[in-house]
LOGU-604038 format. One record per residue (C-alpha): x negated, y, z negated; residue in one letter. Coordinates in steps of 0.02 Angstrom, whole numbers, padded with zeros to 5 digits, always signed. Layout:
BEGIN
XYZa/...
//
This chain:
BEGIN
-01394+04853-03898x/-01452+05025-03840x/-01471+05069-03655x/-01660+05057-03672x/-01649+04887-03755x/-01531+04827-03619x/-01653+04882-03484x/-01796+04794-03574x/-01694+04634-03582x/-01642+04647-03399x/-01820+04676-03337x/-01883+04529-03440x/-01742+04420-03372x/-01786+04464-03193x/-01969+04419-03224x/-01926+04256-03314x/-01802+04204-03180x/-01932+04233-03043x/-02054+04122-03139x/-01926+03984-03162x/-01877+03990-02977x/-02061+03969-02930x/-02077+03798-03015x/-02220+03695-02944x/-02122+03532-02946x/-01979+03610-02847x/-02107+03676-02722x/-02178+03501-02697x/-02003+03434-02663x/-01973+03570-02532x/-02136+03542-02441x/-02170+03356-02446x/-02103+03183-02483x/-02158+03004-02459x/-02076+02871-02352x/-02163+02715-02413x/-02347+02757-02393x/-02317+02891-02262x/-02333+03071-02317x/-02203+03182-02233x/-02243+03368-02241x/-02121+03510-02211x/-02236+03661-02180x/-02091+03783-02156x/-01907+03783-02105x/-01959+03845-01933x/-02083+03705-01898x/-02055+03519-01870x/-02104+03394-02005x/-02275+03313-01995x/-02304+03130-02039x/-02468+03069-02112x/-02481+02880-02140x/-02588+02841-02292x/-02582+02651-02286x/-02741+02650-02181x/-02841+02733-02319x/-02926+02629-02452x/-02955+02773-02572x/-02856+02928-02622x/-02960+03065-02702x/-02882+03216-02788x/-02978+03376-02826x/-02867+03497-02924x/-02926+03663-02994x/-02860+03833-03043x/-02732+03900-03165x/-02598+03786-03094x/-02711+03633-03083x/-02618+03529-03211x/-02443+03564-03146x/-02499+03530-02967x/-02591+03371-03015x/-02445+03303-03116x/-02323+03344-02976x/-02428+03249-02849x/-02462+03099-02962x/-02275+03083-02997x/-02239+03074-02809x/-02382+02968-02743x/-02334+02789-02696x/-02378+02656-02824x/-02527+02539-02810x/-02641+02665-02723x/-02823+02675-02775x/-02834+02850-02847x/-02980+02944-02922x/-02995+03128-02955x/-03062+03282-03042x/-02957+03416-03124x/-03020+03583-03190x/-02881+03676-03280x/-02866+03806-03418x/-02858+03665-03546x/-02874+03476-03557x/-02701+03400-03583x/-02661+03279-03723x/-02578+03160-03599x/-02703+03114-03464x/-02716+02994-03318x/-02859+02870-03339x/-02897+02893-03154x/-02936+03079-03170x/-03084+03167-03251x/-03024+03324-03339x/-03119+03485-03375x/-03070+03646-03463x/-03139+03772-03337x/-03168+03953-03388x/-03076+04106-03325x/-03108+04246-03281x/-03286+04188-03313x/-03352+04013-03276x/-03408+03904-03421x/-03502+03740-03443x/-03346+03643-03393x/-03335+03745-03232x/-03510+03688-03185x/-03476+03508-03240x/-03313+03502-03141x/-03401+03564-02983x/-03538+03433-03002x/-03408+03296-03032x/-03308+03349-02879x/-03460+03354-02766x/-03520+03185-02831x/-03350+03108-02799x/-03335+03183-02625x/-03504+03112-02577x/-03422+02940-02593x/-03282+02986-02472x/-03294+02895-02305x/-03173+02873-02160x/-03067+02761-02272x/-03036+02904-02396x/-02899+03034-02398x/-02929+03187-02507x/-02795+03299-02583x/-02863+03470-02632x/-02743+03557-02751x/-02799+03737-02760x/-02729+03884-02858x/-02787+04056-02912x/-02919+04058-03047x/-03007+03914-02960x/-03154+04025-02914x/-03212+04027-03095x/-03142+03859-03152x/-03246+03760-03027x/-03412+03842-02989x/-03593+03800-02956x/-03727+03916-02884x/-03809+03868-02720x/-03975+03909-02803x/-03995+03777-02939x/-04115+03890-03034x/-03973+04011-03074x/-03909+03974-03249x/-03734+03981-03321x/-03779+04141-03415x/-03839+04222-03254x/-03682+04163-03164x/-03572+04234-03301x/-03661+04402-03289x/-03639+04397-03099x/-03452+04367-03120x/-03434+04503-03252x/-03516+04628-03135x/-03403+04581-02990x/-03241+04585-03092x/-03282+04757-03164x/-03341+04833-03000x/-03173+04894-02936x/-03190+04788-02777x/-03034+04705-02709x/-03009+04519-02736x/-03046+04488-02552x/-03212+04580-02568x/-03255+04492-02730x/-03221+04323-02651x/-03327+04365-02499x/-03476+04390-02614x/-03435+04233-02713x/-03432+04128-02555x/-03614+04169-02521x/-03662+04129-02701x/-03573+03964-02725x/-03610+03783-02681x/-03425+03741-02661x/-03343+03899-02592x/-03337+03953-02410x/-03280+03781-02353x/-03423+03687-02437x/-03307+03577-02540x/-03226+03510-02381x/-03396+03491-02297x/-03448+03378-02441x/-03329+03245-02371x/-03347+03270-02182x/-03275+03102-02128x/-03126+03095-02246x/-02949+03146-02205x/-02908+03304-02302x/-02754+03403-02354x/-02765+03564-02453x/-02607+03616-02546x/-02616+03798-02599x/-02531+03907-02727x/-02575+04074-02649x/-02623+04213-02767x/-02678+04319-02619x/-02590+04400-02471x/-02535+04268-02346x/-02641+04351-02212x/-02794+04309-02317x/-02767+04129-02373x/-02954+04103-02364x/-02969+04206-02523x/-02880+04076-02631x/-03016+04015-02751x/-03140+04090-02626x/-03095+03968-02487x/-03175+03803-02543x/-03093+03698-02405x/-03066+03820-02261x/-03198+03880-02138x/-03287+04040-02190x/-03270+04171-02053x/-03360+04310-02147x/-03538+04363-02105x/-03693+04398-02208x/-03679+04578-02148x/-03505+04594-02226x/-03571+04526-02389x/-03718+04647-02384x/-03602+04795-02351x/-03496+04754-02505x/-03650+04735-02613x/-03714+04904-02554x/-03549+04998-02566x/-03521+04950-02747x/-03707+04961-02794x/-03701+04782-02855x/-03877+04716-02826x/-03956+04828-02957x/-03824+04771-03083x/-03848+04584-03055x/-03968+04479-03160x/-04142+04479-03080x/-04130+04299-03018x/-03959+04332-02937x/-04022+04493-02859x/-04173+04401-02787x/-04059+04265-02718x/-03950+04390-02624x/-04099+04489-02561x/-04170+04330-02482x/-04000+04265-02426x/-03972+04388-02283x/-04142+04350-02207x/-04118+04164-02226x/-03941+04156-02156x/-03971+04276-02012x/-04142+04207-01965x/-04103+04022-01979x/-03946+03990-01881x/-03873+03813-01891x/-03924+03698-01749x/-03789+03647-01625x/-03781+03473-01704x/-03746+03551-01874x/-03611+03662-01800x/-03531+03511-01717x/-03532+03414-01882x/-03453+03560-01973x/-03319+03577-01840x/-03278+03392-01851x/-03264+03403-02041x/-03132+03539-02025x/-03041+03449-01884x/-02992+03320-02015x/-02931+03455-02133x/-02753+03519-02148x/-02672+03639-02269x/-02500+03693-02329x/-02449+03839-02440x/-02331+03771-02572x/-02294+03937-02655x/-02346+04117-02628x/-02316+04287-02700x/-02175+04308-02573x/-02078+04167-02656x/-02104+04249-02825x/-02047+04424-02776x/-01903+04360-02669x/-01836+04261-02818x/-01841+04421-02921x/-01753+04515-02781x/-01611+04389-02769x/-01582+04387-02957x/-01583+04577-02970x/-01457+04584-02828x/-01346+04463-02924x/-01348+04585-03070x/-01282+04723-02960x/-01442+04821-02931x/-01492+04904-02769x/-01659+04818-02738x/-01807+04887-02642x/-01971+04793-02618x/-02130+04893-02590x/-02293+04794-02586x/-02394+04929-02499x/-02503+04968-02650x/-02580+04794-02658x/-02764+04806-02708x/-02749+04992-02750x/-02823+05067-02906x/-02696+05048-03046x/-02676+05236-03075x/-02653+05273-02890x/-02527+05131-02877x/-02431+05197-03028x/-02421+05372-02955x/-02360+05306-02787x/-02231+05184-02854x/-02161+05305-02982x/-02143+05442-02852x/-02048+05321-02740x/-01946+05259-02887x/-01888+05434-02936x/-01847+05477-02755x/-01747+05317-02728x/-01646+05327-02888x/-01575+05495-02836x/-01481+05398-02701x/-01460+05236-02799x/-01439+05267-02986x/-01432+05079-03019x/-01600+05035-02944x/-01730+04899-02955x/-01894+04934-02864x/-02004+04780-02852x/-02188+04778-02808x/-02296+04622-02802x/-02480+04590-02779x/-02622+04652-02886x/-02696+04820-02931x/-02879+04848-02973x/-02967+04922-03124x/-03145+04980-03141x/-03189+04940-03321x/-03295+05045-03437x/-03450+04972-03519x/-03355+04924-03676x/-03172+04894-03632x/-03043+04854-03764x/-02905+04725-03756x/-02792+04720-03604x/-02784+04697-03417x/-02725+04777-03257x/-02540+04751-03295x/-02542+04832-03467x/-02653+04970-03398x/-02523+05002-03261x/-02379+04999-03386x/-02463+05126-03501x/-02502+05239-03354x/-02318+05226-03304x/-02265+05266-03483x/-02352+05434-03473x/-02245+05477-03322x/-02083+05409-03397x/-02106+05518-03552x/-02049+05666-03445x/-01876+05587-03427x/-01827+05568-03609x/-01651+05504-03634x/-01636+05426-03461x/-01619+05236-03441x/-01784+05198-03355x/-01908+05058-03384x/-02063+04985-03300x/-02123+04806-03324x/-02288+04741-03255x/-02343+04562-03287x/-02441+04419-03212x/-02362+04257-03156x/-02503+04158-03239x/-02455+04225-03410x/-02626+04305-03436x/-02676+04487-03418x/-02863+04520-03424x/-02940+04474-03591x/-02776+04485-03686x/-02651+04353-03745x/-02510+04442-03652x/-02449+04426-03473x/-02414+04613-03466x/-02303+04744-03546x/-02146+04849-03527x/-02133+05037-03547x/-01989+05160-03555x/-01959+05345-03584x/-01988+05325-03772x/-02152+05227-03764x/-02269+05375-03781x/-02172+05455-03924x/-02163+05290-04017x/-02349+05261-03989x/-02392+05432-04060x/-02284+05396-04213x/-02395+05244-04241x/-02548+05359-04233x/-02601+05303-04059x/-02676+05423-03934x/-02604+05353-03771x/-02724+05445-03656x/-02875+05387-03756x/-02806+05210-03764x/-02789+05212-03575x/-02967+05275-03552x/-03032+05139-03667x/-02937+05002-03575x/-02857+04953-03740x/-02673+04951-03691x/-02639+04781-03767x/-02665+04851-03942x/-02536+04987-03914x/-02402+04878-03833x/-02425+04742-03964x/-02394+04869-04103x/-02236+04929-04016x/-02172+04752-03986x/-02171+04782-03798x/-02298+04654-03741x/-02239+04519-03621x/-02302+04355-03696x/-02266+04193-03602x/-02421+04091-03635x/-02504+04003-03486x/-02367+03967-03359x/-02451+03831-03255x/-02428+03944-03105x/-02520+04088-03022x/-02431+04192-02890x/-02506+04363-02927x/-02419+04503-03023x/-02245+04578-03020x/-02201+04759-03059x/-02018+04796-03097x/-01962+04979-03100x/-01782+04983-03156x/-01653+05121-03181x/-01482+05110-03262x/-01327+05196-03194x/-01328+05352-03302x/-01313+05512-03199x/-01474+05609-03169x/
//
């Protein structure tokens, strides 16, 4: 095995190990267990356990949605006490062959909602309307849930219009926090509205956070947490990215009326009190986050003898700016530590052209990095960028890996790397080179991981 092949294998191993260490079932075991019909939660090692008796509840409802919906649902069902009256709704990337007769399953769309996304939202809202004081609701929420369970507040807005609205947002270059702020004002379930649909019920949200921990409200656009944003913040985002003129006419008209309606018709004090009481009965725990993912990668890289540095400062940056920053830091650090692994988690942004090719932000980042690495021919350097959900944009890959030979090999296959980058078609290039990272859907979603790795050859 050549030095380049060894680095490829090592980078892939670090990524795979981090995925395995972030198993959803293991996370459930760390954070909760049942003693009879009492749920015992362990929010963190620094906080005391919290007991929640469930024997006083007649009904247990489960609403699970997002890319990890199936793995979260199965983990909870396997741990719930027997002989409990359970009903639920699950919107996941696919409908499983083995299903619980107590759960309604939907194959929600991502990154764009589909008919199942709408149907799942209606089913969830209909079920929650039946929740009284004798009902306890588990909300199992993971990234991707924004699209997989969706319904416009304005019932006249069609699925086609909603899809166009999502396409415009995703391609705008806005951060995920900004995108989700806009979605919360559009949706009938986001911004806490899913929890408000069952105001009297006991509620526990279990999150797989695909956002920074400081912004947990952004997970699936905050369907069960209070919305602290303002119509003015939404309006500012719409204006800064010139979004209104790009939306379908009916969506544009909705947002143009929304600010006047929400600012001119404040909720009455009774409504505010009811909302506050609904959230008083709501609790949440974060089962897994991007920190767990990157820390697992750190520990494994350490075990392989690498000097490991974590730098998450470029979260939500443009992919090209993030690549320039991380590569500059990588080259500076490896002068002191020839055997180096620089890790960076979170997500970068891309502003798509009108007709993008096949790929996503991770492959775009890797190809941008490859153009830099080409200047260091012969040196053992590699860059891997991949998503924990196993999906990168509109491609079948999770991401890609690049090294100092990537550009030369691509040109030998008659690719123009710069043009491929401009066309957002990186998947085609990396697939031809055999350097795509293909995992298939992982049943998880903890954001992306970038691994910049250097061997011990002298500079």
